[in-house]
C-alpha positions in Angstrom: 17.3 39.1 -47.6 15.4 37.9 -44.6 13.4 40.1 -42.1 13.6 38.9 -38.5 11.2 40.4 -35.9 10.6 39.8 -32.3 10.6 36.3 -30.7 12.4 35.0 -27.7 16.0 35.4 -26.7 18.0 33.5 -24.1 16.0 34.9 -21.2 14.0 37.7 -22.7 11.2 38.6 -25.2 12.4 40.6 -28.2 10.9 43.6 -30.0 13.8 44.2 -32.4 13.7 43.9 -36.2 16.7 43.2 -38.4 17.5 42.2 -42.0 19.7 39.2 -42.5 21.8 39.1 -45.7 22.7 35.4 -46.3 25.2 36.3 -49.0 27.4 38.3 -46.5 26.2 36.7 -43.3 25.5 40.1 -41.8 22.5 41.6 -39.8 21.3 45.2 -40.2 18.9 46.6 -37.5 15.8 48.2 -39.0 14.0 49.4 -35.9 11.7 47.7 -33.5 8.1 47.0 -32.7 6.6 49.1 -29.9 6.1 45.9 -27.8 8.1 42.7 -27.5 6.3 39.6 -28.8 6.7 36.0 -29.9 4.2 33.9 -31.9 3.4 36.6 -34.5 3.0 36.1 -38.2 4.8 37.9 -41.1 3.2 38.4 -44.5 5.0 39.8 -47.5 2.7 42.4 -49.2 2.5 43.2 -52.9 4.3 46.5 -52.4 7.3 44.8 -50.8 6.5 45.8 -47.2 6.0 43.1 -44.5 2.9 43.0 -42.3 3.6 41.7 -38.8 0.4 40.7 -37.0 -0.8 39.3 -33.7 1.4 37.4 -31.3 1.6 37.5 -27.5 2.6 40.3 -25.3 3.3 38.7 -21.9 1.9 41.7 -19.9 -1.3 41.7 -22.0 -1.8 38.2 -23.5 -2.7 37.5 -27.1 -3.0 40.7 -29.2 -4.4 41.6 -32.6 -2.4 44.7 -33.5 0.0 44.9 -36.4 3.1 46.6 -37.7 4.4 47.2 -41.2 8.1 47.1 -42.1 
């Protein structure tokens, strides 16, 4: 399973989050971040959650806030 969050689309910045299952080739939406952003990091925590940190919000610039999925 692969968590995919944010990034850039064809002509937009994304805030969505989805789980990709490579065994079935399917995506399942899991929610979204409160702000669209590319250039963030994702770190798997010991409890199985994923910490999404930093990135760039185009209306704000570089940010230091975080989300947990």
